[in-house]
N, C-alpha and C positions, 0 to 999 in steps of 0.2 A: 266266757265262763271267768267267776270273781281269781284272785291273785288268795294263794293264804293267810297271808298278811291282812288282807279284806273281809276272810271266811273267816278267822279266828276275831277281828276288831267284832263284827256282826256277831257271834255268839258270843263273847265278854256283854257287850249291848243286849244283843236276850235276857241273859242272868241277870243282869241290874235292872230290868222294864217286867222281872218277874216279879218286885220289887212288889209287892200289895196297895203303899200308896205312898206311894215317892216317882210323880214325873222324872221320868229316864230320855234326854235328847244325847244325837248323836251328834258333836260336831254344831250346834247352835250358837250363836249368839245369847249372851245370859237377856231371858226375856223382864219389863217394866216389871212385871206380880212374879213373884215366889209362891206354888203353893202354897198350902198352908202345913202341910207334907215335910217338903222338901219338895230339894232339884236338886239332879244328878246328868251334869253334860261329860260324856267322854271325848276324850282330845285323842286322835290317833298319834302321835307322843314323836318318838323317833326310832324305827329299829337301828339304830347305831352300825356299828359297824363289827363286820360279821368275823366271827371265826370260822376258818375255810378247813376242809377237810380233804385231803386229794384220792380216789382211788376210792369207790367213783366221788365226785365229787359235789361237796357236802355244805352247805353254809348254814350256822347255827349262829341263833340272833337270841339274842336277847334286848329284846324289843319290848322301851319304855313308854308305855302310853302310861295317860293319865285323867283322872276324874273331879274331876271341880265338882264337888259336896254345896250347898250352902240352905241354910236355914233361915227364919223367919220368925221373930215370935217375942214373945216377952221372955220363955222358959227353952232364952236357944239352944246354953249351955247342956240339957238332959234329951235335950230333942237332937241334937247333934250329933253325944255320943251314941243315942242310937239309930240316926242315918248312918255314923260308920261300922257298930257295929254288926248289922241288917249284911252292908257291902263286907265286912269278912265273912260272915253265914252266907254268903249265895256262891263267895268266891270258893270257900271251907269244902262246897260242897261237891264241887267238881273243880279240882284244882289241872285238869287235863283240859279242859274245853270239851268233853265226850272224844276224846285223844287227840284232837288239832294240836296240843300245848305240848310238849313233857313236862310243864311246870309254869305253873301261874302264881302268882303269890303280892300282896299287894303291902307299900311302906306304909309307917305313920305318915295320918297326917299334918300336917303345918298348917291349924288355925289362923284367921284373922276377925278379930273385930269389925264391917266395915258400916262409920254410921251413914243414916238416908235421908234426908230433911225432909222435916212430919211425917215422918211413921219411924215405925222402932228397926233398928239396927238387921244386920244380915250378917250373922256367922259365916264363914267360909274358909275351903279348904282344896289345895288343890294333892291328893287321891295319887302317887304316882304305882304304877301295877304294867309291875313287870312279869312280859309272855316270852316264855324261853320255846322257841321253834326250831325244826331244821328244812332248811327245802333246796331242788334241786337247779335253782337259779335265781339270785336277787332279784328279777323281776316275774319273777315265775308264781 
C-alpha cells in the first residue's frame, strides 16, 4: 500500500498529466528532445522536518516538490508563460488534491535560457510546489 506522501505525489502528477498538450514525466531524466508544446518533470522533492503535535501524535509536513518546466523553440517566452499559467490553473482547480492535502500552492518560477548547440535554446525553470499535509507516521 502506498504511503500518503506517494499518493499525494501521484495525484499531483495525474493533475499535471491532464494538461492537454504537454508531456508530463515523474522523476525522469531530461529527454534528448523536448516535445513542441513543452515538458514537465515532477521531482519528489523534500518533505522537510515536520511540525509534531501530541495526543494524538500527528506530523504536519510542508513538503517541497518541484516541477521542472521546459520549452524549446523560437517563441519560448509566450509558450513558457502559457505553460506556467496552465500549471497554476491545474493547481488552483483543486488545492487539496481531492482531500489528500490541506493545501497545495506553487511558488513563482525562476526561468533560465539554456543554449543548445545547433538547435533553438531551451527556456526552463524549476517551479516549487508546497504540499501541506498531515500524517500519523513519518514513514506512512
